[in-house]
C-alpha positions in Angstrom: 0.0 0.0 0.0 3.0 2.3 0.7 6.3 1.8 -1.0 9.4 3.8 -0.1 12.3 3.5 -2.5 15.8 4.9 -2.0 14.5 8.0 -0.2 16.6 10.8 1.1 15.1 13.3 3.6 16.7 16.6 4.5 16.0 19.3 7.0 17.8 22.3 5.5 21.3 21.2 4.8 21.1 18.4 7.3 20.6 14.8 6.0 18.0 13.1 8.2 18.1 9.7 6.3 19.6 8.5 3.1 18.9 5.6 0.7 15.9 4.3 2.8 13.6 1.7 1.4 10.7 -0.2 3.0 7.0 -1.2 2.4 3.8 -0.9 4.4 1.4 -3.6 3.4 -2.0 -4.8 4.7 -1.7 -6.1 8.2 1.7 -4.4 9.0 1.6 -2.6 12.4 4.7 -0.6 12.4 6.2 1.4 15.2 8.4 4.3 14.0 11.0 5.0 16.6 14.1 7.0 17.1 15.5 9.8 19.2 13.9 13.3 19.1 14.9 15.1 15.9 15.7 11.9 14.0 13.0 12.7 11.4 10.0 10.6 12.5 7.4 13.3 12.0 9.1 14.5 8.8 8.9 10.9 7.4 5.2 10.4 8.3 4.4 13.8 6.7 6.1 12.6 3.5 4.3 9.3 3.6 1.0 11.1 3.8 1.8 13.0 0.6 2.5 16.3 2.2 5.8 17.1 0.6 8.4 15.4 -1.5 11.7 13.7 -0.5 15.0 15.2 -1.6 15.7 12.0 -3.5 13.9 8.7 -4.2 10.2 8.0 -4.4 7.2 7.3 -2.1 4.2 5.7 -3.8 0.7 4.7 -2.5 -1.7 2.2 -3.9 -4.6 2.9 -1.5 -6.1 5.6 0.8 -4.1 7.1 3.6 -5.4 8.6 6.9 -2.9 10.9 8.6 -3.1 12.3 12.1 -0.3 15.0 12.6 0.7 16.2 16.0 -0.9 19.6 15.2 -3.9 18.8 13.1 -5.4 21.5 11.0 -9.1 21.7 11.8 -10.2 23.4 8.6 -13.6 25.1 8.9 -14.1 25.6 12.7 -17.7 26.6 12.2 -18.7 23.0 11.4 -19.8 20.6 14.2 -17.6 17.8 15.6 -20.0 15.3 14.1 -19.8 16.8 10.6 -16.0 16.9 10.8 -15.8 13.2 11.7 -18.4 12.2 9.0 -16.5 14.2 6.4 -13.9 11.4 6.4 -16.3 9.4 4.2 -18.1 12.3 2.6 -21.2 11.7 4.7 -21.3 15.2 6.1 -22.4 16.7 2.8 -25.0 14.0 2.2 -26.4 14.5 5.7 -26.6 18.3 5.3 -28.5 17.9 2.0 -30.9 15.4 3.6 -31.7 17.8 6.5 -32.1 20.8 4.1 -34.4 18.7 1.8 -36.5 17.6 4.8 -37.1 21.2 5.8 -38.1 22.3 2.2 -40.4 19.2 1.8 -42.7 20.9 4.3 -43.0 24.0 2.2 -46.5 25.2 1.3 -45.2 25.8 -2.3 -45.9 22.5 -4.1 -43.1 23.2 -6.6 -40.5 23.7 -3.9 -41.7 20.6 -2.0 -41.5 18.5 -5.2 -37.9 19.6 -5.9 -37.0 19.0 -2.3 -38.3 15.4 -2.6 -36.1 14.8 -5.6 -33.1 16.2 -3.8 -33.9 14.1 -0.8 -34.0 10.9 -2.9 -30.5 11.7 -4.3 -29.1 12.7 -1.0 -30.5 9.6 0.7 -28.9 7.4 -2.0 -25.5 9.1 -1.5 -25.9 8.8 2.3 -26.6 5.1 1.9 -23.7 4.5 -0.4 -21.4 5.9 2.3 -22.8 3.5 4.9 -25.9 5.5 5.9 -27.1 5.5 9.5 -25.0 2.5 10.4 -21.9 4.5 9.5 -23.2 7.5 11.5 -23.7 5.2 14.5 -20.1 3.8 14.0 -18.7 7.3 14.0 -20.6 8.1 17.2 -19.3 5.0 18.9 -15.7 5.8 18.0 -16.1 9.3 19.2 -17.7 8.2 22.5 -14.8 5.8 23.1 -12.4 8.7 22.7 -14.3 10.8 25.3 -16.5 12.8 22.9 -20.2 12.6 24.0 -23.1 13.6 21.9 -23.4 17.1 23.3 -19.7 17.7 22.3 -20.3 16.3 18.8 -23.1 18.8 18.2 -21.0 21.8 19.0 -19.0 23.8 16.5 -15.2 23.1 16.5 -14.6 26.7 17.5 -16.2 26.1 20.9 -14.2 23.0 21.7 -11.0 22.8 23.7 -7.7 22.0 22.0 -7.8 18.5 23.4 -11.4 17.9 22.2 -10.5 19.1 18.7 -7.5 16.7 18.5 -9.8 13.9 19.6 -12.3 14.8 16.9 -9.4 14.6 14.3 -8.4 11.2 15.7 -12.0 10.0 15.5 -12.2 11.2 11.9 -9.0 9.3 10.9 -10.1 6.1 12.6 -13.6 6.4 11.1 -12.1 7.0 7.6 -11.3 3.2 7.2 -8.3 4.2 5.2 -6.0 1.4 3.8 -3.1 2.8 5.8 -3.2 4.9 9.0 -0.3 7.2 9.9 -0.7 8.3 13.6 1.7 10.8 15.2 1.3 10.6 19.0 -2.3 9.4 18.9 -2.6 9.2 22.7 -2.1 12.9 23.3 -5.2 14.3 25.2 -6.6 10.8 25.8 -7.6 9.5 29.2 -6.7 6.0 30.4 -9.9 4.4 29.2 -9.6 6.0 25.8 -6.0 4.8 25.5 -7.0 1.2 26.3 -9.8 1.3 23.8 -7.4 2.7 21.1 -5.0 -0.1 21.7 -7.7 -2.7 21.0 -8.9 -0.8 17.9 -5.4 -0.7 16.4 -4.8 -4.3 17.2 -7.9 -5.3 15.3 -7.4 -2.8 12.4 -7.2 -4.8 9.2 -5.2 -2.2 7.2 -1.6 -1.0 7.5 -0.5 1.2 10.4 2.5 3.4 11.1 2.5 4.9 14.6 4.8 7.3 16.5 4.2 7.2 20.2 5.9 7.7 23.6 3.3 5.3 25.0 5.4 2.2 25.3 2.4 0.0 26.3 0.6 1.1 23.0 3.7 0.2 21.0 4.3 -3.1 22.7 0.7 -4.3 22.4 0.1 -3.1 18.8 3.1 -3.3 16.5 4.5 -6.4 14.7 7.3 -4.5 13.0 9.7 -1.7 14.1 11.4 0.9 12.0 14.3 2.4 13.9 15.5 5.8 12.6 19.2 5.9 13.4 20.1 9.6 13.4 23.8 8.8 13.8 23.9 6.6 10.7 21.2 8.6 8.8 19.4 5.4 7.9 16.5 3.1 9.0 16.9 -0.3 10.4 13.9 -2.6 9.7 13.0 -5.1 12.4 10.3 -7.7 11.3 9.4 -8.5 14.9 7.4 -7.2 17.9 8.6 -4.6 20.4 10.3 -6.8 23.0 12.2 -8.9 20.4 13.2 -5.6 18.7 14.7 -4.3 21.9 16.9 -7.4 22.4 17.9 -7.5 18.7 18.8 -3.8 18.6 21.1 -4.2 21.6 22.7 -7.2 19.9 23.2 -5.2 16.7 24.8 -2.4 18.6 27.1 -4.8 20.4 28.1 -6.3 17.0 28.8 -2.8 15.5 30.8 -1.9 18.6 33.0 -5.0 18.2 33.4 -4.3 14.5 34.5 -0.7 15.2 37.0 -1.9 17.8 38.5 -4.5 15.5 38.7 -2.2 12.5 40.3 0.5 14.6 43.0 -1.8 15.9 43.7 -3.1 12.4 43.9 0.4 10.9 46.2 1.6 13.7 48.5 -1.4 13.2 48.7 -0.7 9.4 49.3 3.0 10.0 52.1 2.3 12.5 53.7 -0.3 10.2 53.5 2.1 7.2 55.1 4.9 9.1 58.0 2.7 10.0 58.4 1.4 6.4 58.2 4.7 4.5 61.7 5.7 5.7 63.2 3.1 3.5 63.1 3.9 -0.2 62.6 0.3 -1.2 59.5 0.0 0.8 58.0 3.5 0.4 55.4 2.4 -2.1 54.2 -0.5 0.1 54.1 1.9 3.1 51.9 4.4 1.2 49.5 1.6 0.3 49.3 0.5 3.9 48.7 4.0 5.1 46.1 4.6 2.4 44.3 1.4 3.4 44.3 2.4 7.0 42.7 5.8 6.2 40.1 4.1 4.1 39.2 1.7 6.9 38.9 4.6 9.4 36.8 6.6 7.0 34.4 3.7 6.6 33.7 3.3 10.3 30.2 4.0 11.5 29.8 6.6 14.2 29.2 5.5 17.8 25.6 5.4 19.0 24.7 8.6 20.9 22.9 8.2 24.1 19.5 9.9 24.5 20.0 13.2 26.1 17.7 14.4 28.9 17.1 18.1 29.1 18.2 19.8 32.2 15.8 22.6 33.1 16.9 25.4 35.5 14.0 27.5 36.7 15.1 31.1 37.3 14.8 32.6 40.8 11.3 34.1 41.0 10.8 37.8 41.6 9.8 38.9 45.1 6.0 38.6 45.7 3.5 38.6 48.5 2.2 35.7 50.6 -0.6 34.9 48.1 0.7 35.9 44.6 -2.2 34.4 42.7 -5.8 34.6 43.7 -9.2 34.7 42.0 -12.8 34.8 43.1 -16.0 34.1 41.2 -14.5 33.1 37.9 -16.9 31.9 35.2 -16.3 30.9 31.6 -18.4 29.6 28.7 -18.1 29.1 24.9 -21.3 30.1 23.3 -24.1 28.3 25.2 -21.6 25.7 26.7 -20.8 26.6 30.3 -17.3 25.5 31.2 -17.2 26.5 34.9 -19.0 28.9 37.2 -18.1 30.8 40.4 -14.6 29.3 40.7 -12.4 30.7 43.5 -8.8 29.9 44.2 -5.8 31.2 46.2 -2.3 29.9 45.6 0.2 30.7 48.3 3.9 31.4 47.7 5.8 28.1 47.5 2.7 26.0 46.6 2.9 23.2 44.1 -0.6 22.7 42.5 -1.9 20.1 40.1 -5.1 20.7 38.2 -7.1 17.5 37.5 -10.3 16.9 35.6 -11.9 15.1 32.7 -11.0 16.0 29.1 -12.8 19.2 28.1 -13.5 20.2 31.7 -11.6 23.5 31.3 -8.2 22.8 32.8 -6.3 24.5 30.0 -8.9 27.3 29.9 -8.4 28.0 33.6 -4.6 28.1 33.2 -4.9 30.5 30.2 -7.2 32.8 32.2 -4.8 32.9 35.2 -1.9 33.4 32.8 -4.0 36.4 31.4 -4.0 34.8 27.9 -7.7 34.6 27.9 -10.4 36.7 29.5 -13.2 35.4 31.8 -16.8 36.2 31.2 -17.4 37.0 34.8 -15.2 37.7 37.8 -17.7 38.7 40.5 -15.3 39.9 43.2 -11.6 40.2 42.4 -8.6 38.8 40.6 -5.1 39.2 42.1 -1.9 38.4 40.2 -2.0 40.8 37.3 1.2 42.4 38.5 2.9 39.2 39.5 5.3 37.9 36.7 3.9 34.7 35.3 5.5 32.1 33.0 3.1 30.2 30.7 3.8 26.9 28.9 0.8 25.8 26.8 
């Protein structure tokens, strides 16, 4: 379904991978792994058809469903339900059905007759896409991803960032594409939704390429691993599950390490011998050949595997503040007719470490944005303190 032939990917002047070839066929469940910056997201974007490689070719013989890390929502005035149904073109057919139903009740006989003809055509199109069974399937997928009916009937513009991404994930899963490309699909999912997603992907009949930091998802889902080796600018293909891959990769690294050590020793011995021999005119030619051979051997050595680096974060010393630097009373927030929270009061004392918990879509990010003064509240009945307190915000 997807064929990658001798592909080279670049990020500016930097070569991410070179001469890479592999296939994604029906039933392949591939985990795409590698250190941050190795090119995993760039590769999946290319596989989806968004962009072209610097060299080589990527061909597809079937439909592809792609979930990027930052999905583009398109028209945010449409409802979540319409967005999901659009994966099979059912949103347009359903809209025409509803419009025809309204016009069929017209007192004008001509208008009603035209509406009946349009209704017949729209109903046929709706049925061709799976009809009401498909609509029920979409609702079931959405519910398992934490999107209840009331959320599906809201415009995307009124949903939280997490809800919008779950709508996009539901849309991709509902599309029934021949190949799914999922970049961090568990973002913004609760534990129940993640468990459901694992089962869905295990049973999915098509091809799958997934990037995820959720090791349990990778371990339970994939039957093949593509390891992007940033040090060697290539991809190692492992036709095995996750646990076997981990063992085999360590064995491969140990083998490469032994090969590097043996080659280095041989090259050093040749170089030392050549340096001794070149002082003699009768052996100068042989010495040059030895030294040239040593240089070639050293040039052909693969670089050593780099360990994953963990970022060290140093928080700056905060500016002086009062005993209670952040306080609010009577906060309320809504999006349209949807009420997020009402009459919320809080006080955070200096030195406190606070965690905000709640269901997806409950308003956690909205509350942080309001207290970070990135978003206004609809009502603040008494007072908000903290406007003069320096705040750092990480969305």
